[in-house]
BADOMI-872779 format. One line per 2 residues: number of its first residue (from 1); their letters; for each residue x, y, z of N, C-alpha, C. Coordinates in Angstrom, 3 decimals, padded with zeros to 6 digits. Example, Ala and Ser with C-alpha at 12.3 -4.5 7.8 and 13.67 -1.06 7.14 Angstrom:
2
1> AS> 013.190/-005.690/007.800/012.300/-004.500/007.800/013.200/-003.300/007.800 ~ 012.850/-002.250/007.080/013.670/-001.060/007.140/012.900/000.030/007.870
This chain:
116
1> QV> 002.000/013.850/-009.795/002.289/012.424/-010.472/002.377/011.436/-009.055 ~ 001.578/010.422/-009.211/001.936/009.503/-008.044/002.937/008.790/-008.868
3> QF> 003.786/008.458/-007.294/005.302/007.850/-007.559/005.561/007.068/-006.427 ~ 005.713/005.855/-005.780/006.411/005.106/-005.164/008.059/004.425/-005.508
5> VE> 008.397/004.429/-004.168/010.195/003.828/-003.888/009.835/002.769/-003.616 ~ 009.696/001.529/-003.520/010.039/000.619/-002.161/012.192/000.534/-002.066
7> SG> 011.937/000.059/-001.246/013.585/-000.097/-000.485/013.740/-001.435/000.807 ~ 015.116/-001.966/000.505/015.176/-002.852/002.151/014.773/-004.244/001.910
9> GG> 014.991/-004.424/000.467/014.378/-005.653/000.197/016.414/-006.564/000.032 ~ 016.195/-008.034/000.075/017.298/-008.378/000.402/017.612/-009.566/000.339
11> LV> 018.759/-010.483/000.842/018.556/-012.074/000.415/018.739/-012.313/002.043 ~ 017.845/-013.248/002.701/017.455/-014.027/004.074/017.117/-015.327/003.991
13> QP> 017.720/-015.674/004.921/017.572/-017.308/005.473/016.484/-017.506/005.439 ~ 015.621/-018.956/005.816/014.444/-019.028/006.442/014.329/-018.584/007.343
15> GG> 013.191/-018.326/008.026/013.169/-017.973/009.687/013.873/-016.763/009.671 ~ 013.985/-015.509/008.959/014.773/-014.432/009.201/014.067/-013.065/009.130
17> SL> 013.896/-012.381/009.502/013.195/-011.203/009.356/013.840/-009.781/008.643 ~ 012.612/-009.117/007.707/013.544/-008.092/007.095/012.270/-007.381/007.170
19> RI> 012.520/-005.578/006.958/011.525/-004.377/006.823/011.937/-004.014/005.573 ~ 010.952/-003.889/005.154/010.837/-002.821/003.635/010.043/-001.412/003.638
21> SC> 010.436/-000.721/002.856/009.954/000.555/002.741/008.995/000.885/001.728 ~ 008.559/001.736/002.009/007.547/002.225/000.966/007.454/004.155/000.626
23> AA> 008.229/004.591/000.156/008.305/006.435/-000.009/007.229/006.744/-000.987 ~ 006.144/007.390/-000.845/004.722/007.685/-001.662/005.087/009.290/-002.190
25> SG> 004.547/009.546/-003.119/004.712/010.903/-003.220/003.573/011.353/-004.478 ~ 003.213/012.601/-004.881/002.123/012.951/-005.843/000.532/012.702/-004.915
27> FI> 000.360/012.483/-004.000/-001.165/012.064/-003.419/-001.127/012.262/-002.017 ~ -002.100/012.858/-001.227/-002.360/013.244/-000.306/-002.574/011.659/000.497
29> FS> -000.867/011.427/001.296/-001.164/010.141/001.573/-001.800/010.109/002.706 ~ -002.517/010.668/003.847/-002.277/010.280/004.762/-004.212/010.041/004.276
31> SF> -004.825/010.249/003.152/-006.375/009.879/003.243/-006.644/009.148/002.635 ~ -005.329/007.916/002.074/-005.446/006.545/001.182/-005.438/005.688/002.074
33> GM> -005.642/004.588/001.687/-005.281/002.784/002.489/-004.152/002.478/001.717 ~ -003.263/002.222/001.876/-002.348/001.372/000.953/-001.815/-000.044/001.306
35> GW> -001.585/-000.726/000.421/-000.962/-002.169/000.383/000.283/-002.183/000.151 ~ 000.939/-003.996/000.092/002.001/-004.233/000.190/001.425/-005.449/-001.464
37> YR> 002.136/-005.263/-002.043/001.739/-006.639/-003.382/002.757/-007.041/-003.515 ~ 002.761/-008.154/-003.874/003.843/-008.923/-004.222/003.685/-009.994/-006.079
39> QA> 005.072/-010.124/-006.249/004.759/-010.777/-007.467/006.114/-011.886/-007.602 ~ 005.882/-013.130/-007.632/006.550/-014.048/-007.774/007.046/-014.448/-009.092
41> PG> 008.007/-015.056/-009.357/007.883/-015.568/-010.759/007.149/-015.955/-011.398 ~ 006.143/-015.965/-012.527/005.796/-016.835/-013.225/004.074/-016.985/-012.239
43> KE> 003.851/-016.248/-011.281/002.774/-016.181/-010.854/002.000/-014.719/-010.892 ~ 000.836/-014.336/-010.506/000.161/-012.882/-010.696/000.466/-012.098/-009.397
45> RE> 000.174/-010.959/-009.523/000.828/-009.832/-008.455/-000.354/-010.157/-007.245 ~ 000.192/-010.541/-005.818/-001.156/-010.530/-005.091/-000.864/-009.506/-003.984
47> LV> -002.096/-009.197/-003.493/-001.931/-008.235/-002.082/-001.868/-009.162/-000.566 ~ -000.768/-008.830/-000.460/-000.473/-009.470/001.058/-000.714/-008.873/002.462
49> AR> -000.673/-007.348/002.428/-001.026/-006.465/003.505/-001.402/-005.100/003.076 ~ -002.506/-004.478/003.929/-002.930/-003.492/003.579/-003.235/-002.955/005.081
51> IT> -003.416/-001.503/005.247/-003.714/-000.161/005.650/-004.800/000.594/005.910 ~ -005.388/000.329/006.480/-006.095/001.709/006.545/-005.915/003.370/006.639
53> TT> -006.692/004.212/006.530/-006.211/005.472/006.946/-006.165/005.832/008.705 ~ -007.649/004.793/009.314/-007.576/004.412/010.465/-006.368/004.024/011.346
55> DG> -005.307/002.992/010.156/-004.636/002.096/010.694/-004.781/000.782/011.445 ~ -006.258/000.786/010.396/-006.491/-001.092/010.159/-005.646/-001.635/009.227
57> TL> -006.163/-003.121/010.062/-004.782/-003.999/008.900/-005.682/-004.914/008.872 ~ -005.197/-005.637/007.593/-005.561/-006.977/007.215/-004.891/-007.413/006.101
59> YA> -004.772/-008.845/006.282/-003.170/-009.771/005.775/-003.753/-011.193/005.181 ~ -003.289/-011.186/003.934/-003.584/-012.771/003.557/-003.085/-013.660/004.096
61> DS> -004.153/-014.676/004.303/-003.901/-016.118/004.998/-002.074/-016.304/005.365 ~ -001.566/-016.220/003.884/-000.136/-017.074/003.729/000.966/-016.388/004.544
63> VK> 000.244/-014.630/005.077/001.347/-014.042/005.814/001.019/-013.631/006.766 ~ -000.295/-013.877/007.768/-000.831/-013.741/008.571/-000.149/-014.125/010.007
65> GR> 000.534/-013.288/010.597/001.000/-013.481/011.633/002.257/-013.558/011.689 ~ 002.742/-013.196/010.757/004.452/-013.153/010.269/004.350/-011.540/009.732
67> FT> 003.906/-011.187/008.989/003.921/-009.691/008.652/003.099/-008.825/009.160 ~ 003.715/-007.745/009.424/002.920/-006.788/010.168/003.917/-005.324/009.182
69> IS> 002.121/-004.512/008.661/002.424/-003.473/007.587/002.108/-002.144/008.691 ~ 002.581/-000.930/008.674/002.434/000.158/009.801/002.654/001.136/007.957
71> RD> 002.261/001.983/009.077/002.834/003.635/007.752/002.981/005.141/009.212 ~ 003.557/005.547/008.452/004.044/006.844/009.327/003.459/007.952/007.955
73> NA> 002.818/008.805/008.478/002.011/010.099/007.416/002.815/011.147/007.413 ~ 003.594/011.276/008.727/004.427/012.439/008.743/006.089/012.135/007.373
75> KN> 005.969/010.722/007.210/007.179/010.455/006.199/006.655/010.097/005.001 ~ 005.166/010.186/004.506/004.603/009.174/003.585/005.178/008.425/002.839
77> TV> 005.247/007.507/004.177/005.877/005.918/003.876/005.371/005.082/004.556 ~ 005.165/003.567/004.192/004.385/002.234/004.115/005.564/001.527/004.424
79> YL> 005.252/000.816/005.904/006.728/-000.368/005.779/006.004/-001.453/006.234 ~ 006.634/-002.673/005.757/006.588/-004.572/006.083/007.362/-004.974/006.834
81> QM> 006.852/-005.002/008.014/007.848/-006.233/008.517/007.965/-007.298/008.650 ~ 008.683/-008.252/008.337/008.259/-009.509/007.886/009.347/-010.421/008.632
83> NN> 008.545/-011.321/009.215/009.247/-012.295/010.327/009.133/-013.720/010.054 ~ 009.648/-014.742/010.647/009.335/-016.056/010.255/009.517/-016.226/008.553
85> LK> 010.666/-015.846/007.583/010.135/-015.788/006.624/010.342/-016.967/005.661 ~ 009.853/-017.458/004.707/009.748/-018.659/004.206/010.105/-018.758/002.989
87> FE> 010.557/-019.827/002.369/010.953/-020.070/000.771/009.455/-019.001/-000.195 ~ 008.650/-019.707/000.257/007.940/-019.458/-000.748/007.099/-017.324/-000.274
89> DT> 008.198/-016.745/000.176/007.889/-015.460/000.348/008.744/-015.209/-000.828 ~ 009.423/-015.283/-001.511/010.247/-014.677/-002.283/009.686/-014.530/-003.612
91> AA> 009.776/-013.183/-004.136/009.004/-012.195/-004.624/009.572/-010.696/-004.776 ~ 008.997/-009.974/-005.588/009.399/-008.644/-005.601/008.087/-008.265/-004.962
93> YY> 008.932/-007.011/-004.183/007.483/-006.821/-003.103/006.959/-005.405/-003.651 ~ 005.842/-004.293/-003.712/005.101/-003.444/-004.162/004.467/-002.828/-003.466
95> CN> 004.558/-001.582/-003.426/002.879/-000.651/-002.708/002.484/000.268/-003.399 ~ 001.421/000.376/-003.306/000.361/001.194/-003.989/-000.680/001.236/-003.463
97> LL> -001.549/001.961/-003.680/-003.007/002.650/-003.282/-003.744/001.379/-003.318 ~ -005.075/001.145/-002.593/-005.850/-000.051/-002.859/-006.616/000.153/-003.828
99> AP> -007.271/-000.735/-004.193/-008.670/-000.867/-005.091/-009.632/-000.051/-004.485 ~ -010.608/001.008/-005.324/-010.195/001.593/-006.822/-009.525/002.536/-007.216
101> FI> -008.164/002.631/-006.433/-007.165/003.326/-006.351/-006.001/003.481/-007.017 ~ -005.594/002.205/-006.950/-004.403/001.381/-007.490/-003.819/002.067/-008.826
103> SR> -002.822/003.055/-008.641/-002.438/003.384/-009.670/-001.606/002.805/-010.647 ~ -001.374/002.950/-011.621/-000.686/001.747/-012.768/000.616/002.807/-012.853
105> SW> 001.237/003.749/-012.144/001.982/003.644/-012.077/003.048/002.980/-011.238 ~ 003.309/002.044/-010.868/004.242/000.761/-010.132/005.384/001.411/-009.967
107> GQ> 005.801/001.331/-008.785/007.280/001.619/-009.003/008.323/000.662/-008.745 ~ 009.448/000.402/-008.719/010.607/-000.486/-009.446/010.401/-001.703/-008.316
109> GT> 010.162/-001.268/-007.272/009.901/-002.986/-006.405/011.461/-003.173/-005.754 ~ 011.009/-004.026/-004.670/012.294/-004.456/-003.950/012.006/-005.757/-003.728
111> QV> 012.908/-006.642/-004.129/013.462/-008.032/-004.156/013.692/-008.702/-002.710 ~ 012.663/-009.679/-002.422/013.256/-010.413/-001.401/013.235/-011.819/-001.643
113> TV> 014.354/-012.155/-001.147/014.848/-013.332/-001.918/015.300/-014.157/000.119 ~ 014.585/-015.348/000.258/014.561/-016.472/000.642/015.502/-017.286/000.472
115> SS> 016.207/-017.623/000.541/017.010/-018.913/000.318/018.518/-019.474/001.636 ~ 018.389/-020.742/001.706/019.489/-020.623/002.445/021.257/-021.537/001.598
């Protein structure tokens, strides 16, 4: 059973930083690309960062240069380092596999709130 447990969110001021984590289980983690997704109130869930099995990365334009995705296959964990946070980064953040392997079993997410 595929499971994701996100953690590390919180309240941060504009310009601040956070690192969020996602522990995955139920599949061979090292064999799959992973993504960080976010959903703001009233908006669709969007993919903001992805990492391949060979550590290739790709970012949405809105976070490029500010966010860094990484993975630790020994810990079955994917991370998202978020720097220079902006108000518009406020959202619930989730990890999951990448299409076409996205699991229907989303985790509870971790809330990131950017506020002064």
